[in-house]
N, C-alpha and C positions, 0 to 999 in steps of 0.2 A: 644864818641871820634869819630872824622871825621875818615870817609873812605877813603882811596887813589884810584887813577887809578890804570891802572895794565898794564901788557905789551903787547905787540901787538902780535898776531896769527890769521890765514888767516880766517877772516870773513869780510862780508860786513862792509866797513869801517863807514859808517852810524851807522850801530847796533853798531858797536866799540865804536864810540863817544857817543853815547847814554847810554850805560854801564858806560862809564865813568864818564858822567854828572850826571848819578843816584846815584853812588855811593860815588862821592865827597861831604862832608861834612853830610853825611846820608842824601841827600835830596831825596824826594819822588820817589819809583820806580814804580810808576804807570803805566808809559808810557813803562818802561822796558816791565815789565808783559803783556803789552797789545800788545806788538810788535813782540816779542820773541816767536817761538815755545816751547812749554810745553811739558812733558812726559804725557802718559795716565794716569791720576788720576781723582778720582771722588770728589768733596767735598761732604759730608755728613751730615755737620753739620756746621751753620753759626752764629756768633753772640750768643754763648750759654754762658751763665755766669756762672763762678765759683767763684762768691761772687757777693758783693752789689755796687761796685763803678764801673763806667762807662769804666774804664780802665781793670777792671777784667773780659772780655771774651775771648772766644778763639773760631779759626774754626778748622773742622776736615774733614781730607784727607784720602780715602782709594783706593787702587789699583780698576781699573775698573773690572766689571764682580762678585762684591761681595766676600766677606772675611769672613772666619771664623777664631778664635782664632788666629790671627796673632800678632807678636811683636808690642807693642805700644812705638812710638817714640813723645818724648816730645821735640819741637825743641824752643829754645830762641833766637829771633834774638838781634842784637846789636844796638848802638846808643847812647855810652856814658853815658847810664843811664840818660839822659835827652831826649829821643826821640825815635821814631822807631813806625812802624804801623804792625799789622799783615798780613794786606792785601798786603802789599807790598811783601812778602816772600812766595806768590804763587808759585814762579818757584822753591824754595826750597822746600816745602812742596809737591807738585807734585811731584818733581824728588825722593824724599824719599817714597812717598807712591807709586810710580810705582816699587821700588824696594822690596816690600811686606810688609810694614810697614804702620800701622795705624797712620798716623802722626798729631800731636795735635799741633799748635802754638797758644801759647796765648800771650794777650798784657799782661803788667804789669806796676804798677806805677812808674814814674820818676821823678826826681828833675825838678823842685822846691818843686813839690806835697809832694815828700817824699826822705828821705835819707837813706842810709844804716841802718837796715837790710829789709826797709819794701819791697824794690824790691824782694830780698829772700823769704820774707815771702808770697808775690804775687806768686811767683814760686812755691814754695813748696804747697800752695793751689792748684794750676793747675795739678800739681803732684798727690793730693789727688783726684781731680775730675776725673781725668783718671783712678785711683785705682777704684774709685766707680763706673763709667760710660762706661768705653771703651768697655765694653763686649757688650751694646747695638748696638755699631756700627761695631761690629766684631772683634774686640782688645782681645788679652789675657791678663787681668789685672794682672795675676802674672809674667808677663814678661813685664816690662817697662824700656825703654832706655831713656837717657837724651841725649842734644846735642845743640851746641849753637856756634854762631859766635861772634868773639868779646867780647864785653860785655856780650852778651847774652853767649860767652864760659865760663866767670867767673860765670856767674848765676849756668849753668848747672853743672860745676866743682865743684864748692864750695859748693852748695846742695849735690851732690854725696860724697865729702869728709869730710865735717863739717856736720854731721848728726843730729844737735840739731833742723834745720829748719824743715827737713821731719818729725821727729820723734813728733814735737809741732803739726805739721799738721795732724798727726795720719796717716801716710803711713809707712806700712809695710816695712821696710827696704830690706826684703829678696826678694822682688819685683823689685828691682833696681837691674838690669843684667848687665848695662853698661854706660858709660858716652863717649862722642863725644865731644872735644875741639876745633875749628878752629881758630887760629890766638887769642887767649884768653888772657889777661893779668891776671896774677897768682901769682905776685912777684911785689909790684909796691910800696914799700915803699922806701925811704919816697915819701909821696905824692908831687909830682912836675909839674901835668898839672891841668888846671881848671877843667876838668870833674871830676876826681879823688878827687880833693879838696872839689869840690861841693857834691859828692855823699857820700863821706866818711869822712870829716875833721870832722865832729862832734862826730864820734864813740869814745867812751871812753876807748876802748883797739884795737888800729889799728892793732897790729899783728895779732890778732884774726880775721880780716878781709881777711887774706892774704891765697889762698890756699895752698901756698906751705908749709903752718904752720900747715895743717889739714892732710897731709899725714899719712896714716896708711896702715897697711898690709892686714887688712880685707876690704880695698875699694874695690868696683866693678870696673871692669876691665877698664882701662882708656886709649881711643885713643885723639893723642895729634898731632896736624896738624899747620904747618907755612909755610908760603913764606919767602924764604931767603932775598928776596927785600922788607919785611916788614917795612917800617918807621913810622908807626903808633904805633902798638905795636911790638917792636922788637921781633926777634924770641928767644933772650934770655930768656924770658917767658917761654916758651914749654921747652928750653932745662933744665931749672933750677928745674922746676916741675917736668919733666921726671926724672933727677937725684936723685931727693928728695923719688920719690918713687921708685924706683931701690933701693935706700939706705935702704929702710923698706921691702924689698922683695913683693914690692905691683906689681900686674899685670899691664903692661903700654906698649903701644906700640907707636913709635914717629916716625913721616915722616915730613922731612922738603922739601919744593918743589922747584926745582931752578928756577929762574925767576918770582917767583909769589910776588905780593906785597900783601897787606892787604883786598882790596874789591876784587882782582882776586881770592883770596882762595873760598869765597862763591860763585863768580860767577862760579867758576868752576864746581859746582854742577848743574847749567843749560847746556840745548843742546847747544847754540852757543858755550859756552867758554870752554868745557871739556878740547879742547887742552891744557888749562894752565897747567894740570894733573890729573893723576887718582884719583882725591879726593873721589868723589863719589865712585869709584869700591874699594878703600882702605877702605874707611868707611863703606860702606855696609858690606864688607866681613867680619870686626872686630865687628859689632853690631849683625850680625846674628849669630857669633859663641858666642858673649857674650849672645845673649838671648836662645840659646839652652844648656846652662850651667846647 
């Protein structure tokens, strides 16, 4: 699903234009990563395979100065389940690693190579890799958090709520301490856009593909965030899922950020665009509390 440009705030105009261009239609973020300041963090693993497919690889980021037994955060990027590269989300990974998380960013197979549920199978495999190997990089494999933006938020939240995929991958569900979804689609039936028709149209049981239909009171704590100007994935997705979670007494925290669009929400994690709203502060506080439970 294409990402939108974002509202203006006080940054260098050329940088603002670059961010808007980079996030429109999910075009590469290479220039954005190159030209913008990033948080102090180290890449401690690059191109690490978690499966045999070329897209089943991940990168690993850690706070500078060495870490020991810090929470592990697996971040899934968006792209409408048909595009995306882990390298383009260094600004997210470094921002999160600088907050004290061992941050893992996996690629996953996308349409037209695969359809639902294979990108979730890949996500579960990446989480299993984190469970098995995070300790080698200073992470605590008993404290795993999931997060994502847009289609990646769907992946993260669906893995946390529909536990079939993590169970099949051999993940100990007790290790999943929390999940954060940024501008995610969680309630999109009937399928009415090309991306969802392509990725989900062959699913024999469409209701089972929807996170809103998998709420449960024993779910890990859920952080949901959306911008009220998001015209790509409407804020009602977050509203509907939060309401459903509250309805079963599941732990959930919801944030709707004023004046923020679809791409602006993930850009708010980067240094130049934190004027969009306190997304990084809110999400970090929530995830650290969840990791400590």
